[in-house]
N, CA and C of each residue as an Amber inpcrd file, in Angstrom:
protein
   144
   0.9250000   2.0980000 -11.7760000   1.9350000   1.9040000 -10.7760000
   1.2570000   1.5420000  -9.4730000   1.8420000   0.6340000  -8.7800000
   1.2690000   0.0710000  -7.5480000   1.1500000   1.1970000  -6.4830000
   2.1820000   2.0080000  -6.3080000   2.1900000   3.0710000  -5.2910000
   1.0100000   4.0370000  -5.4910000   0.8290000   4.4710000  -6.6720000
  -0.2210000   5.4490000  -6.9840000  -1.5590000   4.8610000  -6.7810000
  -1.7230000   3.6200000  -7.1170000  -3.0210000   2.9020000  -6.9510000
  -3.2790000   2.7590000  -5.4640000  -2.3060000   2.4370000  -4.6360000
  -2.4950000   2.3250000  -3.2370000  -2.9080000   3.6460000  -2.6240000
  -2.2380000   4.7080000  -3.0210000  -2.5720000   5.9990000  -2.5100000
  -4.0050000   6.4470000  -2.8210000  -4.4620000   6.1430000  -4.0400000
  -5.8350000   6.4440000  -4.4080000  -6.8130000   5.6370000  -3.6050000
  -6.5580000   4.4090000  -3.3870000  -7.4100000   3.5340000  -2.5920000
  -7.5170000   4.0690000  -1.1700000  -6.3770000   4.4620000  -0.6190000
  -6.4260000   5.0150000   0.7490000  -7.2730000   6.2740000   0.7680000
  -7.0400000   7.1930000  -0.2130000  -7.8290000   8.4460000  -0.2000000
  -9.3010000   8.1570000  -0.3060000  -9.6840000   7.0890000  -0.9500000
 -11.1130000   6.6980000  -1.1590000 -11.6060000   5.7940000  -0.0060000
 -10.7320000   5.6470000   0.9540000 -11.0200000   4.7890000   2.1830000
 -11.3200000   3.2970000   1.8290000 -10.7070000   2.8540000   0.7770000
 -10.9000000   1.4300000   0.3630000  -9.6090000   0.7230000   0.9650000
  -9.5450000   0.7290000   2.2630000  -8.3110000   0.2130000   2.9470000
  -8.1470000  -1.2390000   2.7380000  -9.1960000  -2.0340000   2.8860000
  -9.0950000  -3.4520000   2.7120000  -8.6750000  -3.8190000   1.2740000
  -9.2140000  -3.1890000   0.2980000  -8.8680000  -3.4190000  -1.0720000
  -7.4210000  -3.0530000  -1.3010000  -6.9470000  -1.9750000  -0.7150000
  -5.5760000  -1.5740000  -0.8590000  -4.5980000  -2.5640000  -0.2010000
  -4.9830000  -3.0470000   0.9230000  -4.1950000  -4.0210000   1.6320000
  -4.0940000  -5.2930000   0.8530000  -5.2060000  -5.7530000   0.2790000
  -5.2490000  -6.9390000  -0.5900000  -4.3440000  -6.7720000  -1.8290000
  -4.4550000  -5.6320000  -2.4170000  -3.6480000  -5.3460000  -3.6130000
  -2.1690000  -5.3760000  -3.2780000  -1.7930000  -4.7760000  -2.1760000
  -0.3880000  -4.8150000  -1.7870000   0.1040000  -6.1930000  -1.6350000
  -0.6490000  -7.0710000  -0.9890000  -0.2040000  -8.4710000  -0.8030000
  -0.1900000  -9.2850000  -2.1300000  -1.0910000  -8.9190000  -3.0390000
  -1.1460000  -9.5890000  -4.3100000   0.1140000  -9.2730000  -5.2170000
   0.5150000  -8.0130000  -5.0870000   1.5600000  -7.5220000  -5.9730000
   2.9380000  -7.5090000  -5.4610000   3.0930000  -7.7000000  -4.0940000
   4.4000000  -7.6380000  -3.5080000   5.3530000  -8.6510000  -4.0100000
   6.5790000  -8.2830000  -4.1990000   7.6190000  -9.1890000  -4.6390000
   8.6860000  -9.1720000  -3.5170000   8.8250000 -10.2020000  -2.7700000
   9.6230000 -10.2670000  -1.6390000  11.1140000  -9.9840000  -1.8920000
  11.6010000 -10.2340000  -3.1160000  12.9840000 -10.1030000  -3.4410000
  13.3590000  -8.6650000  -3.8400000  12.4080000  -7.8310000  -3.8790000
  12.6670000  -6.3990000  -4.3660000  12.4500000  -5.4290000  -3.2660000
  13.4530000  -4.7560000  -2.8250000  13.4370000  -3.8290000  -1.6650000
  12.4270000  -2.7210000  -1.9580000  12.1250000  -2.3230000  -3.1630000
  11.1790000  -1.2330000  -3.4410000   9.8110000  -1.5850000  -2.8380000
   9.4380000  -2.8470000  -2.9250000   8.1460000  -3.2420000  -2.3900000
   8.1190000  -3.1420000  -0.8960000   9.1880000  -3.3950000  -0.2820000
   9.2620000  -3.1540000   1.2030000   9.0120000  -1.7270000   1.5610000
   9.6900000  -0.8270000   0.7760000   9.4900000   0.5980000   0.9830000
   8.0360000   1.0050000   0.7730000   7.4630000   0.4870000  -0.2280000
   6.0410000   0.7880000  -0.5290000   5.1420000   0.2880000   0.5890000
   5.3710000  -0.8740000   1.1150000   4.6090000  -1.4170000   2.1790000
   4.7990000  -0.6380000   3.4750000   5.9970000  -0.2550000   3.7860000
   6.2230000   0.6010000   4.9980000   5.4940000   1.9050000   4.8470000
   5.5410000   2.5330000   3.7040000   4.9130000   3.7960000   3.4650000
   3.3450000   3.6410000   3.5680000   2.8810000   2.5690000   2.9900000
   1.4320000   2.2680000   3.0720000   0.9110000   2.1580000   4.5060000
   1.5620000   1.3830000   5.3700000   1.1450000   1.2680000   6.6840000
   1.4020000   2.5040000   7.5490000   2.4160000   3.2130000   7.1920000
   2.6710000   4.5430000   7.9130000   1.5220000   5.5050000   7.5750000
   1.0700000   5.5450000   6.3790000  -0.0200000   6.4190000   5.9600000
  -1.2650000   6.0040000   6.6910000  -1.5410000   4.7440000   6.7750000
  -2.7100000   4.2710000   7.5160000  -2.6910000   4.6760000   8.9320000
  -1.5420000   4.6160000   9.5510000  -1.3980000   5.0560000  10.8900000
  -1.6100000   6.5520000  11.1150000  -1.2750000   7.2930000  10.1120000
  -1.5680000   8.7790000  10.1900000  -3.0250000   9.0840000  10.0110000
  -3.6990000   8.3180000   9.2010000  -5.0920000   8.5790000   8.9520000
  -5.9950000   8.0710000  10.0810000  -5.5840000   7.0120000  10.6810000
  -6.4890000   6.3610000  11.6860000  -5.7510000   6.3470000  12.9300000
């Protein structure tokens, strides 16, 4: 699952890889991907 993979990459400080993965997998017509992207960048803001 994309969400779990992104969380693991963030925890391992593979931020660039996580960002690239998000943009590779995102589907613009599905609101769930928007929610995942918002959570991803919110988590980055909390860590850094």
